[in-house]
SEVOFI-454258 format. One record per residue (C-alpha): x, y, z. Coordinates in steps of 0.1 Angstrom, whole numbers. Each point is the difference from the previous one (the first is absolute). Last residue first. Example, Ala and Ser with C-alpha at 12.3 -4.5 7.8 and 13.67 -1.06 7.14 Angstrom:
SEVOFI-454258
{X: 137, Y: -11, Z: 71}
{X: -14, Y: -34, Z: 7}
***
This chain:
SEVOFI-454258
{X: 1359, Y: -600, Z: -265}
{X: 1, Y: -37, Z: -10}
{X: -27, Y: -19, Z: -18}
{X: 6, Y: -36, Z: -7}
{X: -20, Y: -16, Z: 29}
{X: -33, Y: 15, Z: -12}
{X: -25, Y: -24, Z: 15}
{X: -10, Y: 13, Z: 35}
{X: -35, Y: 11, Z: -12}
{X: 9, Y: 36, Z: 11}
{X: 34, Y: 0, Z: -16}
{X: 32, Y: -14, Z: 14}
{X: 30, Y: 23, Z: 0}
{X: 32, Y: -19, Z: 8}
{X: 11, Y: 11, Z: 34}
{X: 24, Y: 28, Z: 5}
{X: 37, Y: -7, Z: 8}
{X: 21, Y: 11, Z: 30}
{X: 32, Y: 20, Z: -1}
{X: -12, Y: 18, Z: 32}
{X: -28, Y: 17, Z: -19}
{X: -21, Y: -11, Z: -30}
{X: -7, Y: 27, Z: -26}
{X: -37, Y: 7, Z: -5}
{X: -22, Y: -18, Z: -26}
{X: -18, Y: -25, Z: 22}
{X: -34, Y: -16, Z: -5}
{X: -8, Y: -32, Z: 19}
{X: -33, Y: -18, Z: -7}
{X: -22, Y: -20, Z: 23}
{X: -30, Y: -22, Z: -9}
{X: -3, Y: -29, Z: 24}
{X: -15, Y: 18, Z: 30}
{X: -19, Y: 25, Z: -21}
{X: 7, Y: 30, Z: -22}
{X: 32, Y: 10, Z: 18}
{X: 25, Y: 23, Z: -17}
{X: 35, Y: 1, Z: 15}
{X: 18, Y: 33, Z: -3}
{X: 32, Y: 18, Z: -9}
{X: -11, Y: 21, Z: -29}
{X: 8, Y: 34, Z: -14}
{X: -23, Y: 8, Z: -30}
{X: -36, Y: 1, Z: 13}
{X: -33, Y: 9, Z: -16}
{X: -4, Y: -33, Z: -18}
{X: 6, Y: -20, Z: 33}
{X: -26, Y: 19, Z: 19}
{X: -25, Y: -7, Z: -29}
{X: 8, Y: -37, Z: 1}
{X: -5, Y: -1, Z: 37}
{X: -34, Y: 14, Z: -3}
{X: -7, Y: 35, Z: 13}
{X: -21, Y: 8, Z: 31}
{X: 33, Y: 6, Z: 19}
{X: 14, Y: -10, Z: 34}
{X: 28, Y: 8, Z: 24}
{X: -10, Y: -1, Z: 36}
{X: 21, Y: 17, Z: 27}
{X: -9, Y: -10, Z: 35}
{X: 29, Y: 21, Z: 14}
{X: 7, Y: -27, Z: 26}
{X: 8, Y: -26, Z: -26}
{X: 35, Y: -3, Z: 13}
{X: 20, Y: 3, Z: -33}
{X: -22, Y: 28, Z: -14}
{X: 22, Y: 8, Z: -30}
{X: 14, Y: 36, Z: -2}
{X: 7, Y: 7, Z: -37}
{X: -29, Y: -22, Z: -10}
{X: 5, Y: -25, Z: -29}
{X: -20, Y: 11, Z: -30}
{X: 30, Y: 6, Z: -23}
{X: 15, Y: -34, Z: 10}
{X: 34, Y: 2, Z: 15}
{X: -8, Y: -18, Z: 32}
{X: -28, Y: -26, Z: -5}
{X: -37, Y: 4, Z: -8}
{X: -23, Y: -30, Z: 5}
{X: -28, Y: 5, Z: -25}
{X: -34, Y: -14, Z: 8}
{X: -30, Y: -12, Z: -19}
{X: -32, Y: 9, Z: -20}
{X: -9, Y: 35, Z: 13}
{X: 35, Y: 8, Z: 11}
{X: 16, Y: -3, Z: 35}
{X: 35, Y: 13, Z: 3}
{X: 20, Y: -19, Z: 26}
{X: 34, Y: 11, Z: 11}
{X: 27, Y: -27, Z: -2}
{X: 27, Y: 4, Z: 27}
{X: 34, Y: -6, Z: -16}
{X: 33, Y: 2, Z: 19}
{X: 30, Y: 4, Z: -24}
{X: 28, Y: -25, Z: -3}
{X: 36, Y: -5, Z: 10}
{X: 29, Y: 2, Z: -24}
{X: 20, Y: -28, Z: 18}
{X: -16, Y: -29, Z: -18}
{X: 1, Y: 16, Z: -34}
{X: 26, Y: -23, Z: -14}
{X: -12, Y: -30, Z: 18}
{X: -36, Y: 4, Z: -11}
{X: 10, Y: 4, Z: -36}
{X: 25, Y: -29, Z: 0}
{X: -25, Y: -23, Z: 16}
{X: -27, Y: 9, Z: -25}
{X: 24, Y: -3, Z: -29}
{X: 11, Y: -35, Z: 11}
{X: -36, Y: -11, Z: 5}
{X: -7, Y: 11, Z: -36}
{X: -36, Y: 10, Z: -9}
{X: 5, Y: 33, Z: 17}
{X: -23, Y: 29, Z: -8}
{X: -30, Y: -20, Z: 12}
{X: 15, Y: 6, Z: 35}
{X: -16, Y: 35, Z: 0}
{X: -34, Y: -14, Z: -9}
{X: 4, Y: -24, Z: 29}
{X: 9, Y: 29, Z: 22}
{X: -32, Y: 19, Z: -10}
{X: -22, Y: -30, Z: 5}
{X: 15, Y: -6, Z: 35}
{X: -6, Y: 37, Z: 9}
{X: -36, Y: -1, Z: -14}
{X: -12, Y: -30, Z: 21}
{X: 1, Y: -32, Z: -20}
{X: -26, Y: -25, Z: -13}
{X: 0, Y: -36, Z: -10}
{X: -18, Y: -22, Z: -25}
{X: -18, Y: 31, Z: -13}
{X: 12, Y: -6, Z: -36}
{X: 18, Y: 33, Z: 0}
{X: 17, Y: -9, Z: 33}
{X: 12, Y: -33, Z: -14}
{X: 14, Y: 19, Z: -29}
{X: 17, Y: 24, Z: 25}
{X: 16, Y: -30, Z: 17}
{X: 11, Y: -14, Z: -33}
{X: 16, Y: 34, Z: -8}
{X: 20, Y: 1, Z: 33}
{X: 12, Y: -37, Z: -1}
{X: -18, Y: -22, Z: 24}
{X: 5, Y: -21, Z: 32}
{X: -33, Y: -3, Z: 18}
{X: -10, Y: -4, Z: 36}
{X: -32, Y: -9, Z: 18}
{X: -19, Y: 6, Z: 33}
{X: 23, Y: 25, Z: 17}
{X: -8, Y: 17, Z: 33}
{X: -9, Y: -33, Z: 16}
{X: 5, Y: -29, Z: -25}
{X: 38, Y: 5, Z: 4}
{X: 6, Y: -3, Z: -37}
{X: 28, Y: -21, Z: -12}
{X: 33, Y: 4, Z: -19}
{X: 30, Y: -22, Z: 6}
{X: 33, Y: -7, Z: -19}
{X: 3, Y: 37, Z: -9}
{X: -5, Y: 9, Z: -37}
{X: 31, Y: 7, Z: -19}
{X: 29, Y: 24, Z: -1}
{X: -19, Y: 23, Z: 23}
{X: -6, Y: 37, Z: -7}
{X: -13, Y: 22, Z: 29}
{X: -20, Y: 32, Z: -4}
{X: -11, Y: 21, Z: 29}
{X: -31, Y: 21, Z: 6}
{X: -1, Y: 21, Z: 32}
{X: -35, Y: 5, Z: 12}
{X: -17, Y: 29, Z: 19}
{X: -33, Y: -16, Z: 8}
{X: -35, Y: 11, Z: 8}
{X: -25, Y: -17, Z: 23}
{X: -33, Y: 17, Z: 5}
{X: -12, Y: -28, Z: 23}
{X: -6, Y: -22, Z: -31}
{X: 20, Y: 12, Z: -29}
{X: 8, Y: 36, Z: -11}
{X: -6, Y: 8, Z: -37}
{X: -13, Y: 35, Z: 2}
{X: 31, Y: 15, Z: 17}
{X: 23, Y: -17, Z: -25}
{X: 23, Y: -27, Z: 13}
{X: 37, Y: 11, Z: -2}
{X: 23, Y: -16, Z: -24}
{X: 38, Y: -1, Z: 0}
{X: 20, Y: -15, Z: -29}
{X: 29, Y: -23, Z: -10}
{X: 26, Y: -3, Z: 27}
{X: 21, Y: -31, Z: -9}
{X: -1, Y: -32, Z: 21}
{X: 29, Y: -24, Z: -5}
{X: 20, Y: 18, Z: 27}
{X: -27, Y: -7, Z: 26}
{X: 7, Y: -37, Z: -2}
{X: -14, Y: -8, Z: 34}
{X: 27, Y: -16, Z: 22}
{X: 12, Y: -36, Z: 3}
{X: 13, Y: -24, Z: 27}
{X: -32, Y: -20, Z: -3}
{X: -9, Y: 3, Z: 37}
{X: 11, Y: 36, Z: 1}
{X: -22, Y: 8, Z: -30}
{X: -29, Y: -18, Z: 16}
{X: 4, Y: 20, Z: 33}
{X: -1, Y: 32, Z: -21}
{X: -32, Y: -11, Z: -15}
{X: -14, Y: -9, Z: 34}
{X: -3, Y: 37, Z: 8}
{X: -29, Y: 1, Z: -25}
{X: -22, Y: -19, Z: 25}
{X: -30, Y: -20, Z: -11}
{X: 9, Y: 0, Z: -37}
{X: 36, Y: -7, Z: 10}
{X: -11, Y: -30, Z: 21}
{X: -21, Y: -14, Z: -28}
{X: 29, Y: 3, Z: -24}
{X: 24, Y: -17, Z: 24}
{X: -25, Y: -29, Z: 3}
{X: -2, Y: -3, Z: -38}
{X: 38, Y: 0, Z: -1}
{X: 1, Y: -29, Z: 25}
{X: -26, Y: -20, Z: -20}
{X: 19, Y: 7, Z: -33}
{X: 33, Y: -11, Z: 13}
{X: 25, Y: 29, Z: 7}
{X: 13, Y: 20, Z: -29}
{X: 38, Y: 2, Z: -6}
{X: -1, Y: -31, Z: -23}
{X: -27, Y: 17, Z: -21}
{X: 25, Y: 26, Z: -9}
{X: -11, Y: 36, Z: 8}
{X: -11, Y: 14, Z: -34}
{X: 27, Y: 16, Z: -21}
{X: -1, Y: 37, Z: -3}
{X: 2, Y: 16, Z: -34}
{X: 35, Y: 11, Z: -9}
{X: 24, Y: 22, Z: 19}
{X: 22, Y: -26, Z: 17}
{X: 4, Y: -10, Z: 36}
{X: -29, Y: 1, Z: 24}
{X: 1, Y: 27, Z: 26}
{X: 0, Y: -16, Z: 24}
{X: 2, Y: -10, Z: 36}
{X: 2, Y: -38, Z: -5}
{X: -23, Y: -18, Z: -25}
{X: -24, Y: 21, Z: -21}
{X: -37, Y: 2, Z: 5}
{X: -31, Y: 6, Z: -21}
{X: -22, Y: -27, Z: 14}
{X: -32, Y: -5, Z: -20}
{X: -29, Y: -15, Z: 20}
{X: -25, Y: 22, Z: -19}
{X: -17, Y: 22, Z: 26}
{X: 23, Y: -4, Z: 30}
{X: 32, Y: -3, Z: -20}
{X: -8, Y: 30, Z: -22}
{X: -11, Y: 19, Z: 31}
{X: 35, Y: -6, Z: 15}
{X: 18, Y: 11, Z: -31}
{X: -21, Y: 32, Z: -4}
{X: 4, Y: 8, Z: 37}
{X: 38, Y: -6, Z: -1}
{X: 1, Y: 24, Z: -30}
{X: -19, Y: 26, Z: 20}
{X: 23, Y: -4, Z: 29}
{X: 32, Y: 5, Z: -20}
{X: -10, Y: 32, Z: -19}
{X: -16, Y: 13, Z: 32}
{X: 34, Y: 0, Z: 17}
{X: 3, Y: -22, Z: 32}
{X: 10, Y: 18, Z: 31}
{X: -36, Y: 4, Z: 10}
{X: -14, Y: 23, Z: 26}
{X: -21, Y: 23, Z: -20}
{X: 28, Y: 26, Z: -1}
{X: 22, Y: -28, Z: -13}
{X: -24, Y: -5, Z: -28}
{X: 6, Y: 34, Z: -16}
{X: -27, Y: 1, Z: -27}
{X: 13, Y: 4, Z: -35}
{X: -11, Y: -35, Z: -12}
{X: -37, Y: 2, Z: 5}
{X: 2, Y: 38, Z: -3}
{X: 9, Y: -4, Z: -37}
{X: 34, Y: 17, Z: -7}
{X: -4, Y: 36, Z: -11}
{X: -5, Y: 18, Z: -33}
{X: 8, Y: 35, Z: -11}
{X: 35, Y: -10, Z: -12}
{X: 2, Y: -37, Z: -8}
{X: 1, Y: -24, Z: 30}
{X: 33, Y: -7, Z: 18}
{X: 13, Y: -34, Z: -10}
{X: -10, Y: -31, Z: 20}
{X: 28, Y: -14, Z: 21}
{X: 10, Y: -36, Z: -8}
{X: -12, Y: -29, Z: 22}
{X: 27, Y: -17, Z: 21}
{X: -18, Y: 2, Z: 33}
{X: -12, Y: 35, Z: -8}
{X: 24, Y: 16, Z: 25}
{X: 5, Y: -24, Z: 16}
{X: 19, Y: -32, Z: 4}
{X: -9, Y: -31, Z: -20}
{X: -32, Y: -18, Z: 11}
{X: -5, Y: -25, Z: 28}
{X: 7, Y: 20, Z: 31}
{X: -15, Y: 31, Z: -15}
{X: -33, Y: -20, Z: -4}
{X: -3, Y: 1, Z: 38}
{X: -7, Y: 37, Z: -2}
{X: -35, Y: -9, Z: -10}
{X: -15, Y: 22, Z: -28}
{X: -17, Y: -30, Z: -17}
{X: -12, Y: -12, Z: 34}
{X: -20, Y: 33, Z: 4}
{X: -21, Y: -11, Z: -30}
{X: -3, Y: 14, Z: -35}
{X: -33, Y: -9, Z: -16}
{X: -3, Y: -22, Z: -30}
{X: 16, Y: -15, Z: -30}
{X: -3, Y: -25, Z: -29}
{X: -11, Y: 16, Z: -33}
{X: -37, Y: 2, Z: -5}
{X: -29, Y: -19, Z: -15}
{X: -32, Y: 14, Z: 14}
{X: -26, Y: -22, Z: 19}
{X: -5, Y: 27, Z: 27}
{X: 19, Y: 33, Z: -7}
{X: 3, Y: 10, Z: 37}
{X: -20, Y: -15, Z: 28}
{X: 7, Y: -36, Z: -12}
{X: -29, Y: -24, Z: 2}
{X: 2, Y: -8, Z: -37}
{X: 36, Y: -11, Z: 7}
{X: 27, Y: 16, Z: -20}
{X: 12, Y: -17, Z: -32}
{X: 38, Y: 0, Z: -3}
{X: 21, Y: 9, Z: -30}
{X: 36, Y: -12, Z: -6}
{X: 15, Y: 14, Z: -31}
{X: 13, Y: -20, Z: -30}
{X: 30, Y: 1, Z: -22}
{X: 11, Y: -7, Z: -36}
{X: -27, Y: 20, Z: -17}
{X: -14, Y: -10, Z: -34}
{X: -17, Y: 24, Z: -24}
{X: -17, Y: 33, Z: 8}
{X: -31, Y: -9, Z: -20}
{X: -13, Y: -20, Z: 31}
{X: -6, Y: -36, Z: 10}
{X: 36, Y: -9, Z: -7}
{X: 13, Y: -35, Z: -8}
{X: 23, Y: -7, Z: 29}
{X: 34, Y: 15, Z: 9}
{X: 18, Y: -22, Z: 25}
{X: 0, Y: 17, Z: 34}
{X: 22, Y: 25, Z: 19}
{X: -16, Y: 13, Z: 32}
{X: -15, Y: 34, Z: 8}
{X: -12, Y: 9, Z: 35}
{X: -16, Y: 34, Z: 1}
{X: 1, Y: 4, Z: 37}
{X: -22, Y: 20, Z: 24}
{X: 7, Y: 22, Z: 31}
{X: -23, Y: 17, Z: 24}
{X: -2, Y: 32, Z: 22}
{X: -34, Y: 9, Z: 14}
{X: -22, Y: 29, Z: -9}
{X: -17, Y: 31, Z: 15}
{X: 14, Y: 0, Z: 35}
{X: 37, Y: -7, Z: -4}
{X: 20, Y: 8, Z: 32}
{X: 6, Y: -37, Z: 8}
{X: 24, Y: -3, Z: -29}
{X: 15, Y: -35, Z: -2}
***
């Protein structure tokens, strides 16, 4: 946990994919044989109220507790592989590059952020991503859910969940009680998003969030909303989730929409797991969208876009405002190098990317301004 941060808080979130029988598709992309867990935030939430998001939340001091070293394999990295050095001219995202020992924690950030994502997934959805013993789990395939026989009775598990919600340090106590550890090895580094200056939540909250991907063989034996931070949950394939978004059944913040469009590249659960595993140690780039206000909408500019500033205002202290009297359509016609999310209204987003993806990653499928063109690739 980084107490030095003043402008944003560190967080972790989890794209949790589980193998599922392919159903008749709602989209032109055809059947997908996996689903993602999406949680609907409370309407009273101070950040993205009522939005459907991936499970996750703020990093707590308990996630960096030295006591985890007594449960996990020896450091460094507790059995996680070392991320490769970034390409020339680039640097590791500060979220991961920060020396945690200088902040008083012997636990590497790569470990603590995964613990956070797993803890939050239990708090918000009741899903326990644990592995018996000290780990890591054997095999290189998708992670099996914790067997139901290893879980305590429902009433006892519900009480543990309540205790962890009240005190994150109780998550370590739960792991000790079950003789398990968080399955940090099943989580693959996926992306890193920083809240834009103009999109801070209540109390000017901004977040520096690590996004992880985890592939499970099948759905966990239990999923349930906590009826506090989360009011409903949904398992859905990426294109079906976007179809629900189009029909205004649900809505996503731009980062979730972008990542769902990226996952639309993978209709096969096996291919998704292989891709995320193969690039797991490549790292990722930190992205802070920069808002450009047009006369009839907004454009979130991302690194690599021709309009993205050379020196972004990360803190918001410069009070830089990017705006134009032109319409979004005109701005798009004038451009040629795109990495942007076009926002016409809350349920009308479009991703435009024609730059080369870094860190052996993959660009999202381009979806046009009415969110219908699934077959166009840049």
